[in-house]
N, C-alpha and C positions, 0 to 999 in steps of 0.2 A: 435363515437371515445373518448376516456375518455385521457385532456391532462393534463400533472402534470407542474408543473415548479418547481425544484428541486433546493435548493441554499443550497452549502456546504461552509462551513468556518472554519473546524474543528482546522486546522493546518497554515499552510501556504499558503495555492493557497485558491485564494476567486474564486468561480465556481459557475454558473448557468448554467441551462441547461432545452431543453423542451421535453419530454419523452411522447407519443401517446402510451397509452394502455400496458403501463410497459414495450416497447418492441420496439419503431421504435423510433428514436433519432430524433426529427427535428431539433434540434441545442446544443450545448455544447461547453460553454466559460468556459476558462481558465485561470484568471491572477495569474501570480506564481513571487514568491517573491526572488528566489533561489539567483538574483545577491545581493536583499539585504541583505541577512544574509551571503552570501559567507563569508563576509571576518573576520566575527564571528567565522568560522567553524560548524556552528549548528543555528537551531531556536531561532531569543530573541524573546519570550508572547509578551512584550510589544510594539516591532517595528511591530510585525505580526499583531495586534488588531490593530494599528493606520493603517497599511496600507490595511487591510479589510475595515476601515471606509473609505478612500479615492476612493478605487476600486468596493464596492458592488453594489454602483447606478447604474454605466456604463458597468459592467458587467452584470448584469439586462436585463438592456435595451437591451445589444446587444445580448442577446440568444433569446430576444421578436424578434427583428428586423429580425436573422437568420431564425427563428421559422415561420415567417409572420403571426403574432399574436399581440394582445392587450392583455393589464392584463384583460380583461373582457371575451374573449376566453376561458380563462383558466377553469378548473374544478375544480382545487385547488392548493394549493401552500404546497410544502412539505422542511422542511428545516433538516439538521441536530441540533440533540438537545445532544447531546454526544457520546462516550467522545470523549477529546480532549483539547485543551488549552483552559480553563474560558470565557478569554477575547475577544478569535477570535470566539468561539460559541457564546457570548452573541450579539455580530454583527450579525450574520447571524439571530438567533432566534428573535431578535428585529424587524431588519426588514423586516423579513418576515411574523411576527404577525403583524404589520402594513400594510404589502402588502395585507393580506387576509383580514384584515378589512374592509381597503379602499376600495373594488373591492366587499364583502362580497362572497368572495370564504373559502373553508374549508382549516382549517390548518392541516399539519399532521407531526407529528414530528418524525424522523426517526432513528436510531439507525445507525452512521457511521459504525459498524463492517456489519449490515446488509446490507450494500450500498454494501461492497467489497464482499460478498455474490453473490449481483444482478450483480456486475459489467460484473461477470463469464457469468452468467445464459444468460445477454445481449447479450454476443459478441456470443454466442451459439447459441443464435437466429439469430443474424444475418447472421453468418455461415452456419444458416438451422442444425443445429447441436440442438438436446433434452437431456441434461446429462441427465441419469434415477438416481434419486432418492428410497434410501436414499444413500446421500453421505458424506465424509468427506470433509471438507472443511481447507486447513491453508489460513490462513491470517498472510503476513509477510511484514511488513513495518518496519519503522523509529520508530514508536513507539507499535508497536503491533508484538505478535507473538503467535497465539492461536489453536489450532484445535477442530472444531468442528463439530458436527454430525448434518444433513441436512435433515429433512424427511419433507413432504407432509403434511399437517395437515387436509386440505382437497382440493377437486377438482371439474372441471366443465367441461364436455365434453373432459378430457384429459387434460387439460390444470390446474397448480397446481394454487388456487387461496390465499392459507394462508400454511406458511412454519410457523416449529417447530425447535429450535436449542436446542441440548446440547453438554455442553463444555467437553472436554474429554480432554484437556491438556493446557500448556499454559506457555512461559517463567517464570522462577521463577527470572530474576534478568533485564537483556538490553535484547532489541528487537535484533531479526540479523541485521536490518537497521541501529539502532542506536552502533550496533559492526563497520559495517563499515564504519560509520562516522568517530566516534573515530579513528580507525585504520587512518583512510585515513588522520584525523587531524595529527595524532603522527609524520609519514608518509613525510606531508607537499605533500598533493595529492588533498587537495581544497574539496568544498561540493557541492552537497549532492556526501557521499564516494563512493556510489554502482555503481553508473554507469563506471566511471574515473577505477576503481578497477576492474569491469568487463570486461572493452577494455584491461586494461592495460595484466590482467591475462591470459584474451584469446588470446591476441599476444604477449605473450610470447613468446620468441624464443625455440629452444632446448635445449641449455646451458641455460637456467634458469630455465626450464621444470625439468631437470636431477637432477640440485641442489637444485630444490624443494624436491626430495626422503630424503634427507638430513635434512632438516627442518620439521618434523615430527609434529603434534599438535594430544595430545592424544583422544579421544573419551571421550566424557562425561558421565561418570555413576550415573547416578541416582539413589536417595531411597527414597522410594513411587512410586506415583505414574509416570507408566516409559513411558509417551506422553507427559510429561513435558519437558520444555526444558531449554541449561545455556548457556550465551553467553560472562558474566562478567570473567570466567576465561581465556577462547580463546584469549577477546580482552588484559587480563594481560601477557598472553602469549608472544603474541607479543611484549610489551612494555618491558619485559626481556630481549627479542631476542635484541632487538634496543639497550637497555644500556648495554649488552655484545655487540657488537660488533660497537664500537666509530668508525670504517671506514665507518661507516655509516653516518657519522654527514656532514661531506661537500655537499654530495648531497642532504641531506635533506634539508639541508641550500640552495642549488643550486636550489631546485622546493621550497620552501618558496620567495625565490626573482623574480621567473618567475610567482610565482600566486601573486606576490603584483604591477606586471607588466602588470595583467589581460590575462596571459598565462594557461588557467585553462583547456585548450582540452586534452585530454589524448593523442592524437598526439604531441601534443606540449611538454610534460610531458614527454613521451617516453626518449627520447633522455638524458635525465636526472637521466632515474633509471638504475642501473647497473642490470646484471643479479642476483647479491644475493639479491636485492631489490622484484626483479622482480618474484623470485623465494617465497620468502617470501610471496609474495600475490599470488602466487598461490597456495602456500600450507592454510593459511590461508579462499581461495577460497574454497578447498577443505574441508576443516575441516567443513567449516561452511553448507555446502552440503550436505555433511554427518551426519551434525547433523537433518536436515530438512526432508532429505528424507526419511531413514530407516523409523522412529518413525511416521510420516503420512502412509505411505504404510503399517505401523504395525498397525497404528490403523486402515488402513480400512480393513484391512483383520480379526480384531476381532469383528469390529461391522458391518461385512458380508455390508459394503459399496457398491454398484452397479457402481460406478463411484468416484474420486478425482476433486477437485475444487480447485485450488492454482489463491488467488488472494491480493494485496497491492505491494507497489511499487518494493518489491524485487523480484515479480512474475513477473517482466523485464526481470533477470537476466538471460544472455545466457545458463550458464553452469548448474542452476536449473532449466529452460526447457529440457532440453538433459538430465539430467539424470535424471528426473520423468517421463517423453517421453519414456526413452530407459526401468527405473526400473520396470516404472507400466506396459508396454507390457508386459517382462517376466510374470506377474502376469494377465495378461487377463483384467486389468482393464484399461479403456478409462479416461484420465487426459485432462480438460479444464483449459486454461487459459484466461485472458484476455486480448485484444491490451497491447500493452506499452501506449497507451492513457491512455486507461478503466484502466492500474493498479496502477497509480497513484491517487491520490486525484482527484475526480470529484463532478458533479452536476450530471451527466447522471444517477449514479449511486443510487442516493439517489433519484430521478424521480422514476424511477426502480422499488425499495424496497418499495416506497408510495403506489403504484398502486394495493396492496394484501391487507393493510390497509384501501385504500380508496373504496374497494369493500367491506373490511368487518364495512363498516361504523363507524370507529375509527375517531374521531376528537379531537382538540387540544383547551382547550378553550382560553383568553387570557391573562391567568396568567401562560402559559407554561414558563418553567424556563430550561437555558441550566446546564446541569450534568457533570462537565468535568472526573467524572469515573462510566461512562453508563454501568451495564451489559448487553450482548446482553442475556446470559444464565445462 
């Protein structure tokens, strides 16, 4: 049994996990910084770095305790090298190097995006399902919206031991999760915006859903690569709508006051949302889903993928999941998601992604450095 400690610190979660043989989660600890950044409406990089410094030692210690292991029991230490916020990444990379050196264990650098791919594979294995490759993977979060073609580069006994990736498309401006956060900030719905908008849009009454038909955002027409995405225009369209409807200002201020008082749950904000605002959220979410699903499925059909993988924080969105399952089913494609716990940043996916690299004999030297813009393919 190969036991790898994974460390993740690419953005605003300090995480550590131990995974055995790339498939069995022995521990998975995440220290979130949501409450720290909520009052700013987004992640403040300097604050994130400082919080990682405070959290990384106790988080790693707890991960080892939950797994019932000591550092000497590990076979390797894996750490997110990038992409991400450079200050945050440096905390994890530096600590990972120190741990590996102190106990004489191999150090394995992992691309954060590859971690998201393995979050889906890890979840599928836990559910006794095996995604068939090649696959198309959509990684959709607050920092990334990108499509990859995922192939098995090597296998042993029917088990994939090495993976290869080809980028099919990506956002040309904002990530989908970033658009959620900016719209939520505009409408005083708190941070992060994705979960609260999803809950409010899903729970909108019949009046709001009916009104949503009158608030329609046009589909994005892309020149060049048809599998690229764009969300800045949608975000701007919401801004223009709010400016054109000053009657929304009082309820926006009421919600802002609620946020200042610590009332951030969707159930607490719902009474402060008129049907007009809820219909705006329904239309916005419809537009995001309509941008993501058709392009992903078209890419899967064009590349003859055997299944679709969807990962990243926005993969937890309930409407996105329902639409993918419905539309992929019509095409005879299986679609796989991680659990909501593995959709957001975590270290179990980093340890799982490190396993094929460990088998391939890949090791990093102690001059390993973080890379804020590290490509996967």
